[in-house]
C-alpha positions as CSV (number, residue, x, y, z in Angstrom):
1,M,99.5,142.4,131.7
2,R,101.7,145.1,130.8
3,R,99.5,147.0,128.9
4,L,96.8,148.7,127.7
5,F,99.2,145.5,126.2
6,A,102.9,146.3,125.7
7,F,101.9,144.0,122.6
8,V,104.8,143.9,121.1
9,V,104.2,141.5,117.6
10,F,105.8,138.3,116.8
11,G,107.4,137.9,113.3
12,A,105.4,136.4,110.6
13,L,103.6,132.9,111.8
14,L,104.3,130.4,109.6
15,A,100.8,128.9,108.9
16,N,101.1,126.3,106.3
17,A,104.7,127.1,105.7
18,A,105.8,125.8,101.9
19,I,109.4,124.8,104.6
20,P,109.2,121.2,105.6
21,V,108.1,122.0,110.0
22,A,111.4,119.4,110.4
23,A,113.9,121.7,108.6
24,Q,112.5,124.8,110.1
25,E,112.9,123.2,113.3
26,V,117.0,123.3,112.2
27,V,116.8,126.6,111.4
28,D,114.6,128.1,114.6
29,R,113.2,126.1,117.4
30,I,109.5,126.0,117.6
31,A,107.9,127.4,121.0
32,A,104.6,127.0,120.5
33,R,101.3,125.9,118.3
34,V,98.8,127.9,118.5
35,E,95.9,126.5,116.3
36,N,97.5,126.1,113.0
37,D,100.0,129.1,113.4
38,I,103.6,129.0,115.5
39,I,105.6,131.2,117.2
40,L,108.9,130.8,116.8
41,Y,112.2,130.9,119.8
42,S,113.2,134.0,117.7
43,D,109.9,135.7,118.2
44,I,110.4,135.2,122.0
45,R,114.2,136.8,121.7
46,T,113.3,139.8,119.4
47,L,110.0,141.3,122.0
48,S,112.9,140.2,124.9
49,R,115.1,142.6,122.8
50,Y,112.3,145.3,122.9
51,Q,111.8,145.2,126.5
52,Q,115.1,145.6,127.0
53,L,115.2,148.5,125.1
54,V,112.2,150.4,126.6
55,D,112.7,149.1,130.4
56,G,116.1,148.0,130.5
57,K,115.5,144.9,131.4
58,S,113.0,142.1,130.0
59,E,110.5,139.4,131.5
60,S,111.5,135.2,131.3
61,D,110.8,133.4,128.4
62,A,107.7,131.5,129.4
63,Q,106.0,135.2,130.5
64,I,107.2,136.3,126.9
65,L,105.4,133.3,125.0
66,D,102.3,133.9,127.3
67,R,102.0,137.8,125.8
68,L,103.3,136.3,122.6
69,I,100.0,134.2,122.4
70,D,98.0,137.0,123.8
71,Q,99.0,139.2,120.3
72,W,98.3,136.2,118.0
73,I,94.5,135.8,120.0
74,V,94.3,140.2,119.4
75,R,96.2,139.9,116.2
76,T,93.6,136.9,114.9
77,E,90.4,139.1,115.5
78,A,91.2,142.2,114.8
79,E,92.1,141.3,111.0
80,V,89.0,139.0,110.7
81,A,87.4,142.5,111.9
82,R,89.6,143.9,109.2
83,F,90.3,146.7,111.9
84,P,92.4,149.4,109.9
85,L,96.6,149.2,110.1
86,P,98.0,152.6,111.7
87,S,98.8,155.4,108.5
88,E,102.9,155.9,108.2
89,A,102.0,158.9,110.1
90,E,101.0,157.5,113.2
91,I,103.4,155.1,113.2
92,Q,106.0,157.9,113.2
93,R,104.7,159.8,115.6
94,G,104.4,156.5,117.8
95,V,108.6,156.1,117.1
96,E,109.1,159.3,118.5
97,R,106.9,158.9,121.6
98,L,109.1,156.1,122.2
99,Q,112.5,158.5,121.8
100,K,111.2,161.1,123.5
101,S,110.1,158.5,126.9
102,F,113.9,158.6,126.9
103,A,116.1,161.8,129.1
104,S,118.2,162.2,125.8
105,V,118.9,161.4,121.9
106,E,122.2,159.3,123.1
107,E,120.2,157.4,126.2
108,Y,118.3,155.9,123.6
109,E,121.0,155.8,121.2
110,G,122.9,153.6,123.4
111,R,119.7,151.3,124.6
112,K,118.8,150.8,120.9
113,K,122.7,149.5,120.2
114,Q,122.5,147.3,123.2
115,S,119.4,145.8,122.4
116,G,120.9,144.7,119.5
117,L,117.2,145.9,117.1
118,S,117.5,147.8,114.5
119,D,115.5,151.5,113.2
120,A,113.6,149.1,110.7
121,E,112.7,146.4,113.5
122,I,111.7,149.3,116.3
123,R,109.6,150.8,113.2
124,G,107.6,147.5,112.5
125,I,106.9,146.5,116.5
126,T,105.6,149.9,117.3
127,A,103.1,149.4,114.1
128,S,102.1,146.5,115.4
129,Q,102.7,147.2,118.8
130,M,99.8,150.6,118.1
131,Y,97.6,148.0,116.0
132,L,97.1,145.5,118.8
133,S,96.5,148.6,120.7
134,D,94.2,150.2,119.0
135,Y,91.4,147.2,118.7
136,L,91.7,146.4,121.8
137,D,90.3,150.2,123.0
138,S,88.0,150.4,120.1
139,R,86.7,146.7,121.1
140,F,86.4,147.4,124.9
141,R,86.5,151.4,125.6
142,P,82.5,151.2,125.3
143,A,82.1,148.8,127.9
144,V,84.1,150.9,130.2
145,Q,82.2,153.2,132.4
146,I,83.3,155.4,134.9
147,D,81.2,157.5,137.4
148,P,82.2,160.9,139.1
149,K,82.6,159.0,142.4
150,T,85.1,156.7,141.3
151,I,86.9,159.7,139.7
152,E,86.5,161.9,143.2
153,D,87.7,158.8,145.3
154,F,91.0,157.8,142.9
155,Y,91.8,161.7,143.2
156,Q,91.8,161.4,146.8
157,K,93.2,158.4,147.7
158,S,95.8,158.5,145.1
159,V,96.7,161.9,143.3
160,V,97.1,163.8,146.8
161,P,99.3,161.2,148.3
162,Q,100.8,160.8,145.8
163,A,101.8,164.6,145.5
164,R,102.6,165.1,148.7
165,A,104.8,162.3,149.2
166,R,106.9,163.9,146.2
167,G,106.7,167.5,148.3
168,Q,104.6,168.8,146.2
169,E,100.8,170.8,146.0
170,P,98.6,168.4,144.4
171,P,96.5,169.8,141.6
172,P,92.7,170.6,142.1
173,L,90.3,168.0,140.9
174,E,88.7,169.9,138.2
175,S,91.9,169.9,136.3
176,A,93.4,166.4,136.7
177,R,89.9,165.2,136.0
178,D,90.3,164.3,132.2
179,D,93.5,162.5,133.0
180,I,92.2,160.6,136.0
181,Q,89.2,160.0,133.7
182,E,91.5,158.3,131.0
183,A,93.5,156.8,133.2
184,L,90.6,154.8,135.1
185,V,89.0,154.2,131.4
186,Q,92.6,152.6,130.6
187,R,92.6,150.5,133.6
188,G,89.2,149.4,132.7
189,I,89.7,148.1,129.0
190,N,93.0,146.5,130.6
191,D,90.5,144.3,132.7
192,E,87.8,143.4,130.2
193,A,91.1,142.7,127.5
194,D,92.0,140.1,130.8
195,R,88.6,138.5,131.6
196,W,87.8,137.9,127.1
197,L,91.8,136.4,126.3
198,I,91.5,134.2,129.2
199,E,88.0,133.3,127.8
200,S,89.7,133.3,124.5
201,R,92.8,130.8,125.8
202,A,90.2,128.2,127.1
203,R,89.0,127.7,123.5
204,L,92.1,127.3,121.4
205,H,94.6,124.6,120.7
206,I,97.9,125.9,122.4
207,E,100.8,123.2,122.6
208,K,103.5,124.8,124.2
209,R,107.0,123.0,122.8
210,M,109.9,123.9,124.8
211,D,110.6,124.4,128.6
212,L,110.7,127.8,129.4
213,G,111.4,128.2,132.8
214,A,112.5,131.9,134.2
215,K,116.1,133.2,133.1
């Protein structure tokens, strides 16, 4: 999982839609069914474009479909739990963080143009990503415990060698402790989420309708 969930939600699922399925498939092919909901090929394309915006490349269609199925699982449980949506201010900060991850405004705008995503689409995807990530954090963070020895081992085996490889002096352990602990917590959350998703998939009826090989 390229995570903490590179969770980008896929448009509205059309459970019990008024439009007949046959007519819907003419407009947009069904990539998969998850219980009584569907994932469309256009949902795969949207997430692919977002990955291209963020990373300059995207996963295969098959990998993206698996990611969308995972997102369906998380979103469904979050909605049952009535997990709160991010506020408009939080969403705006998320969009700004994305923009600042680029070297310049020009680079961001150029990549956005290449992706074909509008500002509204990027904002919507950002909101969905935050919602899913925040839910996973709230669900699994309490179960992740990091002891001091683990932090010290990570510092010696990862932080120090990486700093020296860049020709830099490693930061003191105490000044890096909080950042290391959070990184380890996030890794633990990802591991817990992976296990939960595997178990959840086994209980669901999932029918992939398309041959989605590597690009």
